[in-house]
C-alpha positions in Angstrom: -24.2 -5.0 -29.4 -21.6 -6.9 -27.3 -21.3 -5.9 -23.6 -17.9 -5.1 -22.3 -16.5 -7.6 -19.9 -15.0 -6.1 -16.7 -11.9 -8.1 -15.8 -10.6 -5.5 -13.3 -10.0 -6.9 -9.8 -9.9 -4.9 -6.6 -6.7 -4.8 -4.7 -8.6 -4.8 -1.4 -11.3 -7.5 -1.5 -14.7 -6.2 -0.6 -14.0 -2.6 -1.6 -16.2 -2.8 -4.7 -19.4 -1.5 -3.1 -17.6 1.5 -1.6 -15.9 2.3 -4.9 -19.3 2.0 -6.8 -20.9 4.3 -4.2 -18.1 6.9 -4.8 -18.5 6.6 -8.6 -22.2 7.2 -8.4 -21.8 10.1 -6.0 -19.1 11.8 -8.2 -21.3 11.3 -11.3 -24.3 12.8 -9.6 -22.2 15.8 -8.5 -21.1 16.2 -12.2 -24.8 16.3 -13.3 -24.9 12.6 -14.5 -27.9 11.4 -12.5 -28.8 7.7 -12.7 -25.2 6.9 -13.7 -25.6 3.3 -12.7 -28.4 2.9 -15.3 -26.9 4.9 -18.1 -25.3 3.2 -21.1 -21.7 4.5 -20.7 -21.2 4.0 -24.4 -23.6 6.8 -25.0 -21.6 9.3 -22.9 -18.7 11.2 -24.3 -15.2 10.3 -23.4 -14.9 13.6 -21.6 -17.9 12.8 -19.4 -16.6 9.4 -18.5 -13.1 10.8 -18.0 -14.5 13.5 -15.6 -16.0 10.7 -13.4 -12.8 8.6 -13.4 -10.6 11.6 -12.9 -12.6 12.9 -9.9 -12.6 9.4 -8.4 -8.8 9.3 -8.7 -8.5 12.7 -7.1 -10.6 11.6 -4.1 -8.7 8.3 -3.7 -5.4 10.2 -3.7 -6.7 12.7 -1.2 -7.8 9.7 1.1 -4.4 8.2 0.7 -2.6 11.5 1.5 -4.8 12.0 4.6 -4.0 8.5 5.8 -0.3 9.1 5.3 -0.4 12.4 7.0 -1.7 10.7 10.1 1.7 8.9 10.3 0.0 5.7 11.4 1.8 2.4 10.9 -1.3 1.0 9.3 -1.3 3.7 6.6 2.4 3.5 5.9 2.5 -0.3 5.7 -0.9 -0.6 3.9 0.7 -1.3 0.5 2.6 -4.2 1.9 -0.6 -5.9 3.2 -2.3 -5.7 -0.2 0.7 -6.7 -2.4 1.8 -3.3 -3.6 5.3 -3.4 -2.2 7.7 -1.3 -4.1 10.4 -3.5 -5.6 13.9 -2.9 -4.3 16.5 -1.8 -6.8 
């Protein structure tokens, strides 16, 4: 069987370890222990989707918390990582 090639790049260099830790924590909370050793192809789409969906919810919550602090760093963060919104 051919292994999938991960061509995703992180917007913030060095964030991979933190994102992996979050992924394994979420999977464990959902009852998928040893998620880092499981063949993801053997899991259902629903199981994999729950992990990804919960990660997204947490990342959005982190972003909202940062924005609610009204810090210049949080509000200008997208500019520093190349996520500027194009002007119309």
